[in-house]
C-alpha positions as CSV (number, residue, x, y, z in Angstrom):
1,M,3.5,6.0,15.8
2,V,5.2,9.0,14.3
3,A,5.3,10.7,17.7
4,T,6.8,7.7,19.4
5,S,9.4,7.3,16.6
6,Q,10.4,11.0,16.9
7,R,10.8,10.7,20.7
8,Y,12.7,7.4,20.3
9,A,15.1,9.1,17.8
10,E,15.6,12.0,20.3
11,L,16.6,9.5,22.9
12,H,18.8,7.6,20.5
13,P,20.9,10.0,18.4
14,G,21.7,8.6,15.0
15,V,18.4,6.6,14.7
16,R,15.7,7.6,12.3
17,I,12.4,5.8,11.8
18,D,10.3,6.8,8.8
19,W,6.6,5.8,8.6
20,H,4.7,5.4,5.3
21,I,1.0,5.7,5.6
22,R,-1.6,3.5,3.9
23,S,-5.4,3.7,3.8
24,L,-7.8,2.1,6.2
25,Q,-8.9,-0.2,3.4
26,A,-5.3,-1.2,2.6
27,F,-4.7,-1.9,6.3
28,A,-7.5,-4.5,6.1
29,D,-6.6,-6.2,2.9
30,Q,-3.2,-5.2,1.5
31,S,-0.7,-8.2,1.3
32,I,1.5,-8.3,4.3
33,A,3.8,-10.7,2.4
34,E,4.5,-7.8,0.0
35,L,4.8,-5.2,2.7
36,S,7.2,-7.3,4.8
37,Q,9.6,-7.4,1.9
38,H,10.0,-3.6,1.9
39,Y,9.6,-2.4,5.5
40,D,11.3,-3.2,8.8
41,L,8.4,-2.3,11.1
42,L,4.7,-2.8,10.2
43,V,1.4,-1.9,11.8
44,I,-0.8,-4.9,11.0
45,D,-4.3,-6.4,11.5
46,H,-4.4,-9.6,13.6
47,P,-6.5,-11.8,11.2
48,S,-3.4,-11.9,8.9
49,I,-1.1,-13.2,11.7
50,G,-1.7,-16.9,10.7
51,E,-0.4,-16.1,7.2
52,A,2.6,-14.3,8.6
53,A,3.5,-17.2,11.0
54,E,3.1,-19.9,8.3
55,H,5.4,-18.0,5.9
56,G,7.9,-16.6,8.4
57,L,7.1,-13.0,7.5
58,F,7.7,-11.5,11.0
59,L,10.1,-12.1,13.8
60,P,8.8,-14.0,16.8
61,L,9.0,-11.3,19.4
62,D,9.3,-13.8,22.3
63,Q,12.8,-14.5,21.0
64,H,13.8,-10.9,21.1
65,L,11.9,-9.3,24.1
66,P,12.2,-10.2,27.8
67,D,9.7,-12.6,29.2
68,D,8.7,-10.3,32.0
69,Y,7.9,-7.5,29.4
70,L,5.6,-9.9,27.4
71,Q,4.0,-11.1,30.6
72,D,3.2,-7.5,31.5
73,Q,1.7,-7.0,28.0
74,A,-0.5,-10.1,28.4
75,A,-1.6,-9.1,31.9
76,N,-2.5,-5.6,30.7
77,S,-4.2,-6.5,27.4
78,V,-7.4,-4.8,26.4
79,G,-9.7,-7.8,25.8
80,A,-7.9,-10.3,23.5
81,S,-5.7,-7.7,21.9
82,H,-2.4,-9.2,23.0
83,R,-3.5,-12.8,22.4
84,S,-4.7,-11.9,18.9
85,Y,-1.1,-11.8,17.8
86,H,-0.1,-15.1,19.3
87,V,-0.3,-18.2,17.1
88,A,1.8,-21.3,16.6
89,G,3.5,-20.8,20.0
90,H,4.9,-17.3,19.3
91,Q,4.1,-13.7,19.8
92,W,4.3,-12.0,16.4
93,A,3.3,-8.4,17.2
94,L,2.6,-6.1,20.2
95,A,-0.9,-4.7,20.6
96,T,-0.2,-0.9,20.3
97,D,-3.8,-0.1,19.4
98,A,-7.1,-1.6,20.7
99,A,-10.4,-1.1,19.0
100,T,-13.8,-2.7,18.5
101,P,-17.3,-1.6,17.3
102,V,-18.9,0.6,20.0
103,S,-21.7,3.1,20.1
104,A,-21.4,6.9,19.7
105,A,-24.0,9.5,20.4
106,R,-24.9,13.1,19.9
107,P,-27.3,13.5,22.8
108,D,-28.1,17.1,21.8
109,V,-29.3,15.9,18.3
110,L,-31.4,13.1,19.9
111,A,-32.9,15.5,22.5
112,R,-34.0,18.0,19.8
113,A,-35.7,15.2,17.9
114,G,-37.4,13.9,21.1
115,H,-35.4,10.7,21.3
116,R,-32.9,9.2,23.7
117,V,-29.9,6.8,23.3
118,P,-31.4,3.4,22.4
119,E,-31.0,0.5,24.7
120,T,-32.4,-2.4,22.6
121,W,-32.2,-3.6,19.0
122,D,-35.8,-2.7,18.4
123,E,-35.3,0.9,19.7
124,L,-32.3,1.1,17.4
125,L,-34.3,0.2,14.4
126,E,-37.0,2.7,15.4
127,L,-34.4,5.4,15.7
128,A,-32.9,4.5,12.3
129,R,-36.3,4.7,10.6
130,A,-36.6,8.2,12.1
131,G,-33.4,9.1,10.1
132,L,-31.2,9.6,13.2
133,V,-28.8,6.7,12.9
134,A,-25.5,6.8,11.1
135,F,-24.4,3.3,10.3
136,A,-21.0,2.5,8.9
137,G,-22.3,-0.1,6.5
138,L,-19.3,-0.6,4.2
139,K,-19.3,-4.2,3.2
140,L,-16.5,-5.3,5.5
141,D,-18.2,-3.6,8.4
142,C,-21.4,-5.5,7.6
143,L,-19.4,-8.8,7.8
144,M,-18.1,-7.8,11.2
145,L,-21.6,-7.1,12.4
146,W,-22.9,-10.4,11.0
147,Y,-20.3,-12.2,13.1
148,A,-21.5,-10.3,16.2
149,L,-25.1,-11.0,15.5
150,C,-24.4,-14.8,15.1
151,I,-22.8,-14.8,18.5
152,N,-25.9,-13.0,19.9
153,E,-28.0,-15.7,18.3
154,G,-26.0,-18.2,20.3
155,E,-23.1,-19.5,18.1
156,E,-19.6,-18.3,17.5
157,P,-18.7,-18.4,13.8
158,F,-16.1,-20.8,12.4
159,L,-16.2,-23.4,15.2
160,R,-18.1,-26.1,13.2
161,P,-16.3,-28.8,11.2
162,Q,-18.6,-27.8,8.2
163,G,-20.3,-24.5,7.6
164,I,-19.6,-21.2,9.4
165,V,-22.6,-21.3,11.6
166,A,-26.0,-23.2,11.8
167,Q,-28.2,-22.1,8.9
168,D,-31.0,-20.8,11.2
169,I,-28.5,-18.7,13.2
170,G,-26.8,-17.3,10.2
171,A,-30.1,-16.5,8.5
172,A,-31.5,-14.6,11.6
173,A,-28.2,-12.6,11.9
174,L,-28.1,-11.8,8.2
175,Q,-31.8,-10.7,8.2
176,D,-31.0,-8.3,11.0
177,V,-28.0,-6.8,9.2
178,R,-30.2,-6.2,6.2
179,A,-32.9,-4.7,8.4
180,L,-30.5,-2.2,9.8
181,V,-29.1,-1.3,6.4
182,Q,-32.7,-0.8,5.0
183,A,-33.7,1.3,8.0
184,C,-30.7,3.5,7.7
185,G,-30.8,3.8,3.9
186,T,-28.5,2.1,1.4
187,D,-26.2,5.1,1.2
188,C,-24.8,3.9,4.6
189,M,-23.1,1.1,2.7
190,L,-20.7,3.7,1.3
191,R,-19.4,4.9,4.7
192,N,-16.6,3.4,6.8
193,P,-16.4,4.4,10.5
194,I,-14.3,7.5,9.9
195,A,-16.7,8.8,7.3
196,N,-19.5,8.0,9.8
197,Y,-17.9,10.0,12.6
198,E,-17.1,12.9,10.3
199,Q,-20.8,13.2,9.4
200,M,-21.8,13.1,13.0
201,T,-19.3,15.7,14.3
202,S,-19.5,18.1,11.4
203,G,-23.3,18.2,11.0
204,D,-26.4,17.9,13.1
205,T,-28.4,15.3,11.3
206,F,-27.4,12.1,13.0
207,G,-27.6,11.4,16.7
208,Y,-26.4,7.9,17.1
209,S,-24.0,5.3,15.6
210,P,-24.5,1.7,16.8
211,F,-21.6,-0.4,15.7
212,S,-18.7,1.6,14.3
213,Y,-15.1,0.8,15.3
214,G,-14.2,3.3,18.0
215,Y,-11.8,6.2,17.3
216,S,-11.1,8.2,20.5
217,N,-10.2,11.3,18.5
218,Y,-13.9,11.9,17.8
219,A,-14.4,12.2,21.6
220,R,-11.8,14.9,21.9
221,P,-12.8,18.6,22.0
222,S,-9.4,19.5,20.5
223,Y,-10.1,17.4,17.4
224,V,-13.8,17.9,16.4
225,R,-16.4,20.7,16.6
226,T,-18.8,18.5,18.6
227,P,-17.3,15.6,20.4
228,L,-19.2,12.3,20.5
229,Q,-20.1,10.4,23.6
230,F,-19.0,6.8,23.2
231,G,-20.4,3.8,25.0
232,G,-21.4,0.1,24.9
233,L,-23.8,-1.8,22.6
234,V,-27.6,-2.3,22.6
235,Q,-29.3,-5.4,23.9
236,R,-30.8,-7.9,21.4
237,K,-33.0,-10.7,22.5
238,G,-32.4,-9.8,26.2
239,R,-28.6,-10.0,25.9
240,R,-26.0,-7.3,25.5
241,M,-24.5,-7.6,22.0
242,T,-20.9,-8.6,21.4
243,S,-18.6,-6.8,18.9
244,T,-15.8,-8.0,16.7
245,L,-12.3,-7.2,17.9
246,G,-10.1,-4.9,15.7
247,G,-7.1,-2.9,16.7
248,A,-3.6,-2.9,15.4
249,G,-0.2,-4.6,16.3
250,L,3.4,-3.6,15.8
251,A,5.4,-6.3,14.0
252,I,9.0,-6.6,12.8
253,S,9.8,-8.0,9.4
254,S,11.9,-11.1,9.3
255,R,14.0,-9.3,6.7
256,C,14.8,-6.4,9.1
257,A,18.5,-5.6,9.1
258,H,18.4,-3.9,12.5
259,I,16.7,-6.4,14.6
260,E,18.0,-5.3,18.0
261,L,17.1,-1.7,17.4
262,A,13.6,-2.5,16.0
263,A,12.9,-4.7,19.0
264,D,13.9,-2.0,21.4
265,Y,11.7,0.6,19.6
266,A,8.8,-1.8,19.7
267,R,9.3,-2.4,23.4
268,F,9.4,1.4,23.9
269,A,6.3,2.2,21.8
270,A,4.1,-0.5,23.5
271,S,5.3,0.2,27.1
272,E,2.9,1.5,29.7
273,P,4.4,4.9,30.2
274,V,4.5,5.7,26.5
275,Q,1.1,4.2,25.8
276,R,-0.5,6.1,28.7
277,G,1.3,9.4,27.9
278,L,2.9,10.3,24.6
279,Y,1.0,7.8,22.5
280,T,-2.5,8.8,23.7
281,E,-1.6,12.5,23.9
282,S,-0.6,12.4,20.2
283,G,-3.9,11.0,19.1
284,G,-3.3,7.3,19.5
285,Q,-5.7,4.8,20.9
286,P,-3.5,2.7,23.2
287,G,-3.3,-1.1,23.5
288,H,-2.1,-1.1,27.1
289,R,-4.9,-1.5,29.7
290,A,-3.3,1.0,32.1
291,A,-4.0,3.8,29.6
292,W,-7.7,2.8,29.4
293,L,-8.0,3.2,33.1
294,D,-6.0,6.4,33.5
295,D,-7.7,9.5,34.7
296,E,-5.8,11.8,32.3
297,T,-6.5,9.8,29.1
298,N,-10.2,9.7,30.1
299,R,-10.2,13.4,30.8
300,L,-8.9,14.1,27.3
301,T,-11.5,11.9,25.7
302,G,-14.7,12.4,27.6
303,N,-14.3,9.0,29.3
304,F,-14.1,7.2,25.9
305,F,-11.8,4.5,27.4
306,R,-13.7,3.7,30.5
307,N,-17.0,3.8,28.8
308,T,-16.0,1.3,26.1
309,L,-13.6,-1.0,27.9
310,Q,-16.2,-3.6,28.8
311,T,-17.2,-3.9,25.1
312,L,-13.5,-4.4,24.2
313,D,-13.1,-7.1,26.9
314,E,-16.1,-9.0,25.6
315,S,-15.3,-8.7,21.9
316,Y,-15.0,-11.6,19.5
317,L,-11.6,-12.7,18.3
318,R,-11.8,-13.6,14.6
319,P,-10.1,-16.7,13.1
320,R,-6.4,-16.3,12.4
321,Y,-5.7,-19.5,10.4
322,A,-3.4,-19.1,7.3
323,G,-5.9,-18.2,4.6
324,Y,-8.6,-16.6,6.6
325,I,-7.6,-13.2,5.3
326,E,-8.6,-14.3,1.8
327,F,-12.0,-15.2,3.1
328,Q,-12.3,-11.8,4.7
329,E,-11.3,-10.1,1.5
330,R,-13.9,-12.0,-0.6
331,A,-16.8,-12.5,1.8
332,P,-17.9,-8.8,2.0
333,A,-18.9,-8.7,-1.6
334,V,-21.1,-11.8,-1.0
335,L,-22.9,-9.9,1.8
336,Q,-23.2,-6.8,-0.2
337,R,-25.2,-8.6,-2.9
338,C,-27.7,-9.7,-0.2
339,M,-27.9,-6.1,1.2
340,Q,-28.7,-4.8,-2.3
341,G,-31.4,-7.4,-2.8
342,E,-29.4,-9.3,-5.5
343,A,-29.3,-12.5,-3.5
344,T,-31.5,-14.2,-1.0
345,V,-30.5,-15.0,2.6
346,K,-30.3,-18.7,1.8
347,Q,-28.1,-18.1,-1.3
348,T,-25.8,-15.8,0.6
349,L,-25.2,-18.3,3.4
350,Q,-24.5,-21.1,0.9
351,E,-22.0,-18.8,-0.9
352,L,-20.3,-17.9,2.4
353,D,-20.0,-21.6,3.4
354,R,-18.7,-22.4,-0.1
355,L,-16.1,-19.7,0.1
356,D,-14.9,-20.8,3.5
357,R,-14.5,-24.4,2.2
358,E,-12.7,-23.2,-0.9
359,V,-10.2,-21.1,1.0
360,R,-9.5,-23.8,3.5
361,R,-9.1,-26.4,0.8
362,S,-6.8,-24.2,-1.2
363,R,-4.5,-23.8,1.8
364,V,-4.3,-27.5,2.4
365,D,-3.6,-28.1,-1.3
366,E,-0.9,-25.5,-1.2
367,R,0.8,-27.1,1.8
368,H,0.7,-30.5,0.1
369,T,2.2,-29.1,-3.1
370,S,4.9,-27.4,-1.1
371,T,5.7,-30.6,0.8
372,A,5.8,-32.7,-2.4
373,A,8.1,-30.1,-4.0
């Protein structure tokens, strides 16, 4: 984003765009209501888009960008990335970044240990028990994996009128999250994907990561000592696993004082030529599909983009209702207690369902109170 801003400023003398950086954790849970009060442009996570739409935090980009441009963005979306920022009839952000949990391997480490890249869940657990698997088991990542395992069990979360998923499906998925954590060792619960990849590329202990959000930089010889080979996910119960869509979108605050300029920059940053060229060359992981199919972007990254595109296309789109982000902030702690043996599977599922009901009910009560006022 800094590189695209610099180039935009060079093309538009007198314009300056300053970016302030926040942590990966803050990206996931920092209040966008607060951020939108202080910044014109924001890079945001799609689960918060329902909140933004309900409170008018961002500008509806369909009112400020040409229809043919947005149609191109939709046609060239990586998975549901573009659609993930569309709620309540409006497009609230442009998908400048696409990501989902994928696999990453160090074939040299696996070969020295007499193993190969696993193809099934059972092979993954065997490899983990051999001490060769680096799992990003931070509590939020465990929640994302639980969603994916529920889908593999046969039910997408949050579609029921009551309860997140059927109890037997939720229990089987949760038991497998716990099995992976136990096989990898509980210290994995301290690592996010970046810490995971740092361990894999700077040392020679771990040979495989099964479900970490992909970062193409760790496939680039110019970035790390030993690049990783990224790919799809293992099969479980005879089916290829699904992952949980991440990525990032570029939004414009409704308080922006330079709307026309901000919209023009957003259009520039998310355009195919910039995404395929400057954005990717500067270390970005583009949201435009043309960049994922481009020969040069794949040459730079050891085919990271081609090798993971199918996983992106099949990934699960999380709920985006106003209030979901509160559930996502609080639910990981519930899962963590289960991973640490402080709560049973049954207690954990009951607590997750209770939390979901509480969040939804509080939003309804808030709307009724606002209407009455």
